[in-house]
ZAMARGU-4260 file (C-alpha; in steps of 0.2 Angstrom, whole numbers, plus 5000, padded with zeros to 4 digits):
<rodrens>
0) 6148/4538/5321 | 6132/4546/5316 | 6124/4540/5332 | 6135/4554/5342 | 6127/4569/5338
5) 6110/4561/5339 | 6115/4556/5357 | 6120/4574/5361 | 6104/4581/5354 | 6094/4568/5363
10) 6103/4572/5381 | 6100/4590/5376 | 6082/4589/5373 | 6077/4578/5387 | 6085/4590/5400
15) 6079/4606/5392 | 6061/4598/5393 | 6064/4592/5411 | 6072/4608/5417 | 6059/4619/5408
20) 6045/4608/5414 | 6048/4608/5432 | 6056/4626/5435 | 6051/4637/5421 | 6039/4651/5423
25) 6026/4652/5411 | 6008/4654/5402 | 5998/4641/5411 | 5980/4646/5410 | 5976/4653/5393
30) 5974/4668/5403 | 5984/4681/5390 | 5969/4687/5380 | 5959/4702/5388 | 5943/4696/5381
35) 5935/4682/5389 | 5926/4675/5373 | 5942/4667/5370 | 5941/4656/5384 | 5928/4642/5383
40) 5919/4640/5400 | 5903/4629/5405 | 5895/4630/5420 | 5883/4617/5428 | 5874/4613/5445
45) 5884/4601/5457 | 5876/4583/5460 | 5874/4570/5474 | 5892/4563/5480 | 5885/4546/5486
50) 5884/4540/5468 | 5903/4540/5461 | 5917/4529/5462 | 5935/4534/5460 | 5942/4532/5442
55) 5953/4516/5440 | 5972/4521/5440 | 5968/4540/5446 | 5980/4547/5455 | 5976/4551/5474
60) 5971/4568/5478 | 5985/4581/5481 | 5979/4587/5498 | 5969/4575/5512 | 5951/4582/5513
65) 5946/4585/5531 | 5931/4577/5539 | 5923/4592/5542 | 5926/4598/5524 | 5919/4581/5518
70) 5903/4583/5528 | 5900/4601/5520 | 5903/4595/5503 | 5893/4580/5506 | 5879/4591/5513
75) 5878/4604/5498 | 5879/4591/5486 | 5864/4582/5492 | 5855/4598/5493 | 5857/4600/5474
80) 5846/4590/5464 | 5844/4597/5447 | 5857/4586/5439 | 5857/4568/5442 | 5873/4557/5440
85) 5873/4538/5436 | 5875/4529/5452 | 5893/4520/5454 | 5901/4510/5467 | 5904/4518/5484
90) 5922/4521/5490 | 5933/4528/5504 | 5934/4545/5496 | 5919/4556/5493 | 5927/4569/5483
95) 5935/4558/5470 | 5917/4549/5469 | 5910/4564/5465 | 5924/4568/5452 | 5921/4551/5444
100) 5902/4554/5443 | 5902/4570/5435 | 5915/4565/5424 | 5904/4551/5418 | 5889/4563/5417
105) 5898/4578/5408 | 5896/4582/5390 | 5911/4589/5381 | 5907/4603/5369 | 5917/4616/5358
110) 5902/4629/5360 | 5891/4630/5376 | 5879/4640/5366 | 5875/4625/5356 | 5870/4614/5371
115) 5852/4610/5369 | 5850/4607/5389 | 5858/4622/5397 | 5857/4613/5415 | 5868/4596/5409
120) 5886/4597/5416 | 5897/4602/5401 | 5917/4603/5399 | 5926/4612/5385 | 5934/4599/5372
125) 5952/4597/5376 | 5965/4604/5365 | 5983/4604/5362 | 5992/4609/5378 | 5978/4610/5387
130) 5970/4603/5403 | 5953/4604/5411 | 5951/4616/5426 | 5934/4613/5437 | 5930/4625/5450
135) 5916/4618/5462 | 5910/4630/5475 | 5898/4626/5488 | 5899/4644/5497 | 5883/4655/5494
140) 5892/4670/5487 | 5899/4673/5469 | 5918/4672/5467 | 5930/4680/5453 | 5944/4670/5446
145) 5959/4681/5443 | 5975/4674/5435 | 5990/4677/5425 | 6005/4668/5417 | 6021/4668/5427
150) 6030/4670/5411 | 6022/4687/5409 | 6035/4698/5416 | 6029/4713/5427 | 6009/4710/5421
155) 5995/4711/5432 | 5983/4697/5437 | 5967/4697/5425 | 5951/4695/5428 | 5945/4678/5419
160) 5928/4675/5423 | 5914/4673/5438 | 5909/4658/5448 | 5891/4658/5456 | 5889/4652/5473
165) 5884/4633/5475 | 5888/4629/5457 | 5902/4620/5446 | 5912/4630/5431 | 5924/4622/5421
170) 5937/4631/5409 | 5953/4627/5398 | 5969/4629/5406 | 5987/4629/5396 | 5998/4618/5401
175) 6015/4627/5394 | 6020/4636/5409 | 6016/4639/5428 | 6000/4651/5433 | 5996/4661/5447
180) 5979/4658/5452 | 5968/4667/5464 | 5949/4665/5470 | 5944/4681/5475 | 5927/4686/5484
185) 5922/4705/5480 | 5910/4711/5495 | 5896/4724/5493 | 5906/4738/5496 | 5919/4735/5483
190) 5933/4728/5495 | 5941/4711/5487 | 5945/4697/5499 | 5956/4682/5492 | 5951/4666/5498
195) 5964/4655/5491 | 5979/4656/5478 | 5989/4644/5468 | 6006/4644/5459 | 6004/4629/5447
200) 6011/4620/5431 | 5997/4611/5424 | 6000/4595/5416 | 5993/4592/5397 | 5976/4581/5399
205) 5975/4584/5417 | 5959/4585/5426 | 5960/4598/5438 | 5947/4603/5452 | 5947/4615/5465
210) 5936/4613/5480 | 5929/4628/5489 | 5917/4627/5503 | 5913/4634/5520 | 5925/4630/5535
215) 5923/4625/5552 | 5918/4641/5561 | 5933/4653/5564 | 5944/4646/5552 | 5947/4652/5534
220) 5938/4646/5519 | 5944/4629/5514 | 5951/4628/5495 | 5958/4612/5489 | 5967/4608/5472
225) 5965/4591/5467 | 5973/4582/5452 | 5958/4569/5448 | 5967/4559/5434 | 5984/4553/5430
230) 5990/4562/5414 | 6003/4555/5401 | 6020/4565/5401 | 6018/4576/5386 | 6037/4577/5381
235) 6038/4555/5381 | 6036/4556/5362 | 6052/4566/5359 | 6061/4552/5370 | 6053/4538/5359
240) 6057/4547/5342 | 6076/4550/5347 | 6077/4531/5351 | 6070/4528/5334 | 6081/4539/5327
245) 6097/4531/5336 | 6090/4514/5331 | 6090/4520/5312 | 6108/4527/5314 | 6114/4510/5322
250) 6106/4501/5309 | 6114/4512/5295 | 6131/4511/5302 | 6129/4492/5305 | 6123/4489/5287
255) 6137/4501/5281 | 6151/4491/5290 | 6144/4475/5283 | 6142/4479/5266 | 6160/4486/5266
260) 6166/4470/5275 | 6158/4459/5261 | 6164/4470/5247 | 6182/4469/5254 | 6180/4449/5255
265) 6174/4449/5238 | 6187/4458/5231 | 6200/4448/5239 | 6193/4432/5233 | 6194/4440/5216
270) 6210/4446/5217 | 6217/4430/5223 | 6213/4422/5206 | 6220/4436/5197 | 6234/4426/5188
275) 6242/4437/5173 | 6257/4432/5161 | 6272/4443/5164 | 6286/4448/5150 | 6297/4433/5153
280) 6283/4420/5149 | 6283/4413/5169 | 6268/4413/5177 | 6266/4424/5193 | 6253/4428/5206
285) 6251/4449/5205 | 6239/4455/5219 | 6233/4470/5214 | 6216/4481/5215 | 6206/4469/5205
290) 6210/4476/5188 | 6228/4469/5185 | 6236/4484/5187 | 6255/4486/5188 | 6266/4486/5203
295) 6271/4503/5198 | 6253/4510/5200 | 6253/4502/5217 | 6270/4511/5221 | 6262/4528/5216
300) 6246/4525/5227 | 6257/4522/5242 | 6267/4538/5237 | 6252/4548/5237 | 6245/4540/5253
305) 6260/4546/5261 | 6258/4563/5255 | 6240/4565/5259 | 6241/4570/5276 | 6253/4586/5272
310) 6238/4592/5260 | 6224/4604/5267 | 6208/4596/5269 | 6191/4603/5271 | 6185/4604/5289
315) 6170/4591/5292 | 6166/4600/5307 | 6162/4618/5299 | 6149/4608/5286 | 6143/4597/5301
320) 6140/4613/5311 | 6132/4623/5297 | 6121/4606/5293 | 6114/4603/5311 | 6111/4621/5313
325) 6100/4622/5297 | 6092/4604/5301 | 6088/4612/5319 | 6081/4627/5309 | 6070/4617/5299
330) 6063/4607/5313 | 6057/4621/5323 | 6051/4631/5308 | 6040/4617/5303 | 6034/4617/5321
335) 6045/4605/5332 | 6029/4594/5337 | 6021/4609/5343 | 6032/4609/5360 | 6034/4626/5368
340) 6053/4624/5371 | 6056/4621/5352 | 6048/4638/5348 | 6055/4656/5351 | 6054/4664/5369
345) 6039/4676/5369 | 6052/4690/5375 | 6068/4688/5385 | 6076/4670/5388 | 6082/4659/5375
350) 6073/4643/5369 | 6080/4630/5356 | 6073/4641/5341 | 6082/4655/5348 | 6099/4645/5346
355) 6098/4642/5327 | 6098/4659/5320 | 6113/4666/5329 | 6123/4649/5325 | 6120/4653/5306
360) 6128/4670/5309 | 6142/4662/5321 | 6146/4649/5307 | 6146/4662/5293 | 6160/4671/5302
365) 6169/4656/5305 | 6169/4652/5286 | 6172/4671/5280 | 6189/4667/5284 | 6191/4653/5271
370) 6182/4663/5258 | 6194/4678/5259 | 6209/4668/5260 | 6204/4658/5244 | 6201/4676/5235
375) 6218/4682/5242 | 6227/4667/5234 | 6218/4671/5217 | 6225/4686/5218 | 6209/4696/5215
380) 6211/4715/5214 | 6203/4727/5228 | 6188/4732/5217 | 6185/4714/5213 | 6183/4708/5230
385) 6173/4723/5236 | 6160/4720/5221 | 6160/4701/5226 | 6156/4705/5243 | 6142/4717/5238
390) 6134/4706/5225 | 6133/4692/5238 | 6123/4702/5250 | 6112/4708/5237 | 6108/4690/5231
395) 6105/4685/5248 | 6094/4701/5252 | 6085/4698/5236 | 6082/4680/5238 | 6076/4683/5256
400) 6064/4695/5251 | 6056/4685/5237 | 6055/4670/5250 | 6044/4683/5261 | 6031/4686/5247
405) 6029/4668/5240 | 6014/4664/5253 | 6002/4675/5243 | 6002/4688/5230 | 6014/4703/5236
410) 6006/4718/5242 | 6019/4731/5239 | 6011/4743/5251 | 6012/4732/5265 | 6026/4719/5262
415) 6038/4715/5274 | 6055/4722/5269 | 6066/4712/5282 | 6068/4694/5286 | 6081/4681/5291
420) 6091/4681/5274 | 6089/4700/5273 | 6098/4701/5290 | 6112/4688/5285 | 6114/4699/5269
425) 6116/4715/5280 | 6128/4706/5292 | 6138/4699/5278 | 6140/4715/5270 | 6146/4724/5285
430) 6157/4711/5293 | 6165/4706/5276 | 6168/4725/5271 | 6176/4726/5290 | 6186/4711/5290
435) 6193/4715/5271 | 6199/4732/5276 | 6208/4724/5293 | 6212/4707/5287 | 6230/4700/5282
440) 6237/4689/5268 | 6249/4680/5277 | 6252/4676/5295 | 6271/4681/5296 | 6272/4685/5316
445) 6275/4664/5321 | 6291/4668/5330 | 6286/4684/5339 | 6286/4684/5358 | 6266/4687/5358
450) 6263/4675/5344 | 6251/4664/5357 | 6239/4680/5355 | 6243/4686/5338 | 6225/4682/5333
455) 6221/4697/5344 | 6236/4708/5343 | 6236/4709/5325 | 6218/4711/5322 | 6216/4726/5335
460) 6208/4739/5321 | 6195/4725/5315 | 6191/4723/5335 | 6191/4743/5337 | 6179/4744/5323
465) 6166/4730/5328 | 6166/4737/5346 | 6162/4754/5339 | 6147/4746/5331 | 6142/4739/5348
470) 6144/4755/5356 | 6133/4763/5343 | 6120/4751/5345 | 6121/4752/5365 | 6120/4770/5364
475) 6104/4769/5353 | 6096/4756/5362 | 6100/4765/5380 | 6100/4782/5376 | 6089/4787/5362
480) 6074/4797/5366 | 6057/4787/5360 | 6041/4798/5358 | 6029/4791/5374 | 6041/4779/5380
485) 6055/4779/5394 | 6073/4781/5387 | 6081/4764/5388 | 6066/4755/5387 | 6069/4736/5381
490) 6054/4728/5388 | 6039/4720/5378 | 6026/4733/5381 | 6007/4727/5381 | 6002/4719/5397
495) 6018/4722/5404 | 6021/4734/5420 | 6001/4736/5420 | 6000/4741/5403 | 6009/4758/5407
500) 6020/4756/5391 | 6008/4746/5379 | 6015/4754/5364 | 6034/4754/5368 | 6038/4736/5363
505) 6057/4735/5360 | 6059/4754/5364 | 6073/4761/5352 | 6074/4746/5343 | 6056/4747/5335
510) 6057/4765/5335 | 6072/4765/5323 | 6063/4752/5312 | 6047/4762/5312 | 6057/4777/5304
515) 6067/4768/5291 | 6054/4755/5286 | 6037/4762/5291 | 6024/4751/5301 | 6018/4744/5285
520) 6032/4735/5281 | 6037/4728/5297 | 6033/4711/5305 | 6015/4710/5310 | 6015/4695/5321
525) 6029/4696/5333 | 6032/4683/5347 | 6025/4695/5363 | 6009/4697/5353 | 6001/4682/5362
530) 6007/4683/5378 | 6009/4702/5381 | 5994/4707/5371 | 6004/4719/5361 | 5994/4727/5345
535) 6009/4735/5335 | 6021/4728/5322 | 6038/4723/5328 | 6051/4717/5316 | 6064/4704/5326
540) 6076/4706/5311 | 6075/4724/5311 | 6090/4737/5307 | 6095/4742/5324 | 6098/4725/5330
545) 6110/4720/5315 | 6122/4730/5322 | 6124/4718/5337 | 6121/4703/5324 | 6138/4711/5316
550) 6146/4709/5332 | 6141/4691/5333 | 6147/4687/5317 | 6164/4694/5321 | 6165/4682/5335
555) 6162/4668/5323 | 6177/4677/5313 | 6188/4676/5327 | 6184/4657/5329 | 6188/4656/5310
560) 6206/4666/5313 | 6210/4652/5327 | 6208/4638/5314 | 6219/4648/5302 | 6234/4654/5311
565) 6235/4640/5325 | 6239/4623/5317 | 6239/4610/5330 | 6222/4602/5338 | 6228/4608/5355
570) 6230/4626/5352 | 6214/4627/5343 | 6204/4617/5357 | 6211/4626/5370 | 6206/4644/5363
575) 6189/4637/5359 | 6187/4633/5377 | 6195/4649/5383 | 6181/4659/5372 | 6167/4648/5376
580) 6171/4652/5396 | 6174/4670/5394 | 6159/4674/5383 | 6146/4663/5394 | 6154/4672/5409
585) 6150/4690/5403 | 6134/4683/5397 | 6129/4678/5413 | 6137/4694/5423 | 6124/4706/5411
590) 6109/4695/5413 | 6113/4692/5433 | 6109/4674/5428 | 6092/4678/5426 | 6078/4678/5412
595) 6071/4696/5417 | 6081/4704/5429 | 6099/4707/5423 | 6104/4722/5417 | 6105/4716/5399
600) 6093/4701/5398 | 6095/4689/5384 | 6083/4695/5371 | 6082/4688/5352 | 6070/4701/5348
605) 6080/4716/5350 | 6097/4704/5348 | 6104/4711/5365 | 6123/4711/5370 | 6120/4696/5381
610) 6111/4686/5369 | 6126/4688/5357 | 6138/4683/5371 | 6128/4667/5375 | 6124/4660/5359
615) 6143/4664/5353 | 6148/4653/5369 | 6136/4639/5364 | 6143/4641/5347 | 6162/4639/5353
620) 6155/4624/5363 | 6147/4615/5350 | 6160/4617/5336 | 6174/4610/5349 | 6164/4595/5351
625) 6161/4593/5333 | 6179/4596/5328 | 6185/4584/5341 | 6174/4570/5334 | 6177/4574/5315
630) 6192/4580/5314 | 6203/4575/5328 | 6196/4559/5333 | 6188/4555/5316 | 6175/4543/5323
635) 6161/4552/5314 | 6161/4559/5298 | 6146/4572/5301 | 6132/4561/5293 | 6119/4565/5289
640) 6121/4584/5293 | 6136/4586/5284 | 6125/4585/5266 | 6113/4599/5271 | 6129/4609/5277
645) 6137/4608/5258 | 6120/4615/5252 | 6113/4626/5264 | 6106/4639/5254 | 6097/4628/5242
650) 6089/4617/5256 | 6084/4633/5266 | 6076/4641/5252 | 6066/4624/5247 | 6060/4621/5264
655) 6051/4637/5265 | 6044/4635/5247 | 6038/4617/5249 | 6033/4618/5267 | 6015/4615/5263
660) 6016/4603/5250 | 6016/4584/5252 | 6027/4574/5257 | 6033/4588/5268 | 6014/4591/5275
665) 6000/4584/5277 | 5985/4583/5289 | 5986/4575/5305 | 5978/4574/5321 | 5982/4588/5335
670) 5992/4576/5346 | 6010/4581/5350 | 6016/4563/5345 | 6008/4563/5327 | 6014/4582/5324
675) 6031/4578/5330 | 6034/4562/5318 | 6026/4574/5303 | 6039/4587/5307 | 6054/4575/5310
680) 6049/4566/5293 | 6048/4584/5284 | 6065/4588/5291 | 6072/4571/5284 | 6065/4575/5268
685) 6077/4588/5266 | 6092/4578/5273 | 6087/4565/5260 | 6086/4579/5246 | 6104/4586/5253
690) 6112/4569/5251 | 6105/4566/5233 | 6114/4583/5229 | 6129/4576/5237 | 6129/4560/5225
695) 6126/4570/5211 | 6141/4581/5215 | 6128/4597/5214 | 6132/4611/5226 | 6127/4629/5224
700) 6133/4644/5233 | 6131/4663/5231
</rodrens>
């Protein structure tokens, strides 16, 4: 049924959103930019607290305010009379009263310099993935605000802004990840004193307040963090969209079954009235297919039905896997509702977008077994087969290069050479040549004692060749000297490690690409640019990382080899599960089950070994599930993903070329639910196009 994969995707998306929101480190305050002009900050003087009431439905303060603190706050607010706030009913919580009154009097601006009344209380306009943070201090001295994203690995805290004594300052904060926030007093001698600090994951549209005031004599400064409103769950639109997709799928299945039922009933009524005259002149009632066919036709149909299971059928799970990966790639390329977990990880770690490319590579390796089997069956000569391999790789590379230049007139002096299809082309070329040199035309060892592992033993030369490439990759990444950088450095550079290796992003991976390509032909907007403030180009589809990509493709070849060699479902599934566990365990070992602290962190940018192992493990798991429900149990035929999987290259190219055209794209408001609906619709358009190609029997391959 079509609802099964969507249900699986729904569970995966919800679990991922919940786990990342509650436990993920990250980039909460918009504190990744060195220049403070990127952070919109406005200031105002405090106003009397006795004029305010608690907002209806507002959350309770995160911490309880002591009587001494309340007294101090009230006294200070009453002394500041340069801003008036409209009077509201009195409540039992003076802090929430003050917040309510302030919010009613505040003006939201995009640029504080445009304000005519500089004394009026102002706040920045709220943006996507943002919340308000207002710092209210009643102390007489100035304080400094320091912060840093938890996602920024080994990054020092950054000075964000200053807050003058007895004042209020508001700024925008990012809600995607957690933040380490510190309020610091700098004494005249230059010695800093930390007044308070927070580790906080802010909620989108949240209204957060920090109250800093004088403590009772002999105690430390009182610093309270309060959530003054009840923000909605930003990920909730995902659940609603998934429910909508499930409803559409259920209606589709129900409608299709109802249509089939009434069609069979109509055919039965037609057949029951099909009275023909035979050769002996007698009348007989003959049940046929509605066309008055002969009995011999029915016998031939029965015979073909008996022989059908013996024929080799195309595995639905492979096309479904390919189509599911393609649809997921289109969705995240279109923006994924602008949710951070549908994007690429800034450096180490694996997000949803980091899965789709390796799954493409994996399924390409799986399918390679069948394409070679077809060429062997056709009896092609060795030169002819090599030419087909080289020619297909050249076409993929050329198409990828052209797609990279369709946004604007190509500047050949600065054009990016590599990309997704280019890496697929290089990976296919190397993997296919190795596989061709080591492959066998026939499985002639079924009766050997070691037949249970013949998919490994018979292909030891191919394993050795791919392990040699893997060794070369690891040797260059961790042993190649890079000018100005530590040998073996694989970090993001920029702000990481105090900026000591700011120009060493990716270490040897970037260095090799800069030599072979030149920096003018590398990718100029890499993922660590925003968080780590890197300035140099870095190509995530570079040459050196392609060697490890070849190893991932080989793991896909091994998966396809299992399908070819072992003929029973049990044999295949057992091996799929074993490989998934083995590769996943190796990936966990190299990463130490940590995002950043492992020996070899999972990293798409440099395509690390652990990244290949983990994504291949997920590939085995996903293929096992699809193989079970489509090819074994048969409760689902792979719709709608099977249709894009049959024309993957066409759909991929078209989604990139027409991504800005209606009805794929149009201007909508910057809210998650609006963007999510638009991106889901844009993805659905290509599913519809692929279904139309299927109906027209148009299948295009390279």
